[in-house]
Every structure is written in structure tokens, then in C-alpha cells.
C-alpha positions in Angstrom: 10.5 18.1 -2.1 8.2 17.9 -5.0 4.1 18.2 -5.4 3.6 16.7 -8.8 -0.1 16.5 -9.8 -1.2 13.6 -11.4 -4.2 12.5 -13.6 -6.2 10.1 -11.9 -7.9 8.5 -14.4 -4.9 8.6 -17.0 -2.1 9.1 -15.1 1.1 10.6 -17.2 3.3 7.9 -18.2 6.2 10.9 -18.0 5.3 11.2 -14.3 4.9 8.0 -13.1 8.4 7.0 -14.4 9.7 10.3 -12.7 8.1 8.9 -9.6 9.5 5.6 -10.1 13.2 6.8 -11.1 13.3 8.6 -7.4 11.8 5.4 -5.6 14.9 3.6 -6.9 16.9 6.0 -6.0 15.5 5.4 -2.4 12.7 8.2 -2.1 9.9 8.0 0.3 6.8 9.6 -1.3 3.3 9.9 -0.2 0.2 9.1 -3.2 -3.6 9.0 -3.1 -4.9 5.1 -3.1 -8.7 3.9 -3.2 -9.2 4.3 0.7 -6.5 7.2 1.9 -3.1 9.2 1.2 -0.2 6.7 1.8 3.5 6.9 2.8 5.7 4.1 0.5 8.6 3.3 -0.8 10.7 0.5 -2.7 10.6 -3.0 -1.4 13.9 -3.8 -2.4 15.4 -0.3 -0.7 16.2 -1.8 2.8 17.7 2.3 4.0 14.0 3.8 2.6 11.8 1.0 4.4 14.3 2.1 7.8 13.4 5.9 7.2 10.2 5.5 6.6 9.5 3.4 9.6 10.9 6.6 11.6 8.5 9.1 9.9 6.0 7.2 10.7 7.4 6.5 14.1 6.3 2.8 13.6 7.8 -0.1 15.8 10.1 -2.2 13.0 8.8 -5.2 14.7 5.5 -4.5 13.2 5.5 -4.8 9.5 3.8 -2.2 6.7 1.9 -3.9 4.1 2.7 -3.3 1.0 0.9 -2.9 -2.9 1.1 -5.0 -5.8 -0.2 -4.4 -9.2 -2.3 -8.0 -9.0 -2.7 -11.1 -8.2 0.3 -12.8 -10.2 2.8 -10.2 -8.2 1.2 -11.4 -4.7 1.3 -14.8 -5.6 5.5 -14.1 -6.2 5.4 -12.5 -2.5 2.8 -14.8 -0.7 1.4 -18.3 -0.1 -1.6 -18.4 -2.2 -3.8 -21.4 -2.2 -6.8 -22.4 -4.6 -9.4 -20.8 -2.6 -7.5 -17.5 -1.3 -6.7 -16.5 -4.8 -10.5 -17.0 -6.1 -11.4 -15.0 -3.3 -8.6 -12.1 -4.0 -9.3 -11.9 -7.5 -13.1 -11.3 -6.8 -12.6 -8.4 -4.9 -9.1 -6.7 -6.4 -8.7 -3.8 -7.5 -10.5 -2.5 -4.4 -10.0 -1.5 -0.4 -8.9 -4.2 1.1 -6.0 -5.6 2.7 -5.3 -9.0 2.1 -3.2 -11.0 5.2 -1.6 -14.0 3.9 1.8 -16.3 4.8 5.0 -14.9 3.8 6.7 -16.0 0.7 10.9 -16.4 0.6 10.5 -13.2 -1.7 9.5 -11.2 1.0 12.4 -8.9 2.5 13.3 -10.0 6.3 12.9 -6.9 7.1 9.0 -6.6 6.2 8.1 -9.8 8.6 6.9 -10.2 12.0 7.9 -13.7 13.9 4.6 -15.0 12.6 6.2 -14.5 8.6 2.8 -12.9 7.7 2.5 -9.8 5.2 -0.5 -7.9 4.1 -0.9 -6.5 0.5 -2.9 -4.5 -1.1 -4.3 -4.0 -4.9 -6.0 -0.5 -4.6 -8.7 0.7 -7.2 -6.9 3.9 -8.2 -5.1 4.1 -11.1 -1.9 6.0 -9.7 -1.6 3.3 -7.5 -1.4 0.6 -10.3 0.6 2.9 -12.9 3.5 2.9 -10.1 3.8 -0.7 -9.4 3.7 -1.6 -13.2 6.1 0.6 -14.0 8.8 -0.5 -10.9 8.1 -4.0 -11.3 7.7 -4.7 -7.5 5.9 -3.8 -5.0 5.7 -0.4 -2.9 5.7 -0.5 1.2 1.9 1.5 2.0 0.6 2.9 5.6 -1.5 5.4 6.0 -0.1 8.9 6.9 -2.0 10.2 9.8 -1.1 12.4 12.3 -0.3 12.2 16.2 -4.5 12.0 16.9 -4.5 9.0 14.0 -6.4 11.7 11.8 -6.3 10.9 8.1 -5.5 13.4 5.3 -7.3 13.7 2.3 -5.4 16.8 0.9 -2.1 16.6 -0.8 -0.7 20.2 -0.5 -1.9 19.7 4.0 0.1 16.3 3.6 2.9 18.5 1.9 3.1 21.0 5.1 3.2 18.0 7.2 5.8 16.0 6.2 8.0 18.7 4.6 11.6 17.8 4.5 10.3 14.5 5.4 9.9 13.0 1.7 11.0 14.0 -1.6 7.5 13.5 -3.4 3.3 14.2 -2.6 1.3 13.1 -6.0 -1.6 15.5 -5.9 -4.1 12.7 -7.2 -7.2 14.7 -6.5 -9.0 15.2 -2.8 -10.4 12.0 -1.5 -12.2 10.7 1.3 -10.7 8.9 3.9 -11.6 5.5 4.6 -9.5 2.3 5.8 -9.1 -0.5 4.1 -11.3 -3.3 5.4 -8.8 -5.8 6.5 -8.8 -10.1 5.8 -7.1 -12.5 7.3 -6.7 -15.4 5.2 -3.9 -17.4 7.2 -6.8 -19.8 8.1 -8.7 -22.6 7.3 -11.3 -19.7 7.1 -11.6 -16.0 6.0 -11.7 -13.7 8.7 -12.9 -10.0 8.9 -9.9 -8.4 11.3 -11.2 -4.7 10.5 -14.5 -3.3 8.9 -13.6 -0.6 6.4 -14.5 0.5 3.1 -14.4 -2.4 0.8 -18.0 -4.7 1.4 -17.2 -8.6 3.7 -20.2 -9.0 3.5 -19.8 -11.6 1.9 -17.9 -13.6 4.8 -21.5 -14.3 6.2 -22.6 -15.8 3.2 -23.1 -20.0 3.8 
């Protein structure tokens, strides 16, 4: 396991490239977002996705969300109409997860029976640098223990995940919060979980 200190304000291109090369080879990594430290892998690597499910201890029938570089990439993996485009574009990058109808681009392993996906564009320079360099989304799920405690320190995460992940990115300590989840699959936006992102706009007429 490597612990890489990456500047959260100006991520070093050399280190970002190093992480992306590992992702392309099937690595599972831990990394900071704008809400929590997450676990992730390349969305196009089925073996890495299966391993991530095992590490997380998560039911494979419950799909994980993924990080995108921006609204254009979201549109490649989800069905985004004009109304949803405006909503998403006004809130990204930020601490939101959007539930959308998937497109055919999404790997089958990432889909549930309803064929809906969760997508994020975090307000975190490391995340954006990784997805832009990789050229497609990264799977994302929170780093937490059996008691559902979230972790905000890379050194502690490295201890807990020793032997399970290839890289832990140290982007500094963060105050852990859940993202705000908004379901955009219906006629009107629906708040699923109140989190760090402001959801007051949903109450406006």
C-alpha cells in the first residue's frame, strides 16, 4: 500500500498520473472528496468493482455511485433532460449525489433492477483531476466501519485498510458529512437524504 500526499488545492500532475495508472491496472484506492473519504476504482474494470464490493461488504445488487468530471460526462452515463441538466449544472461541483436513469454506457454490474444510478461531481480538486486524467468515472463509496462511523484522516484509513487497497491519497483532514441525495428520475426533484448540500431550493415555488 502507498500513502500519497497530494495537494488538495493544486494536485501534482505526476502523482495524479501515478494513481490513474494504478486505477487502469485494477487498483482500489481511498481518496478525499468534499464530504468524506471514499473508496473507489475504475468503472470499466469489472474485477476491481467486484473487489470493491467485497472490501465494502456490500450487496452486489445494490449499485455504488460514481464520480464524474462534469455535466458532459454525466450525460454520457445517464439520461439527463433539460430540466435536470439545469438543476445539476447549478449545483456542481458540490456535495450532492443525483439519482438518474442510466444510459447503455453504464456497465451491467453497476445497475439495479430499476436501472438507476447515483452520480457525483465533488467540489474537490483531487477528485476532478483523477476523473479528468482517467477519462471516465470512478466508482465511489464511503470509508466507514461496522458502526457506520466515517473517517476523515488518511493515516487512520491506511491502518484500517491495510492489505485491502493499493493507494490511500492523503488530501488533508476533512470534516465528514454525507452528500445530499436528490432523486431526479420523477417529474419533480425529490430529496432522499439531507446532507452537506443545501436543499432549500427544492422548497421554492
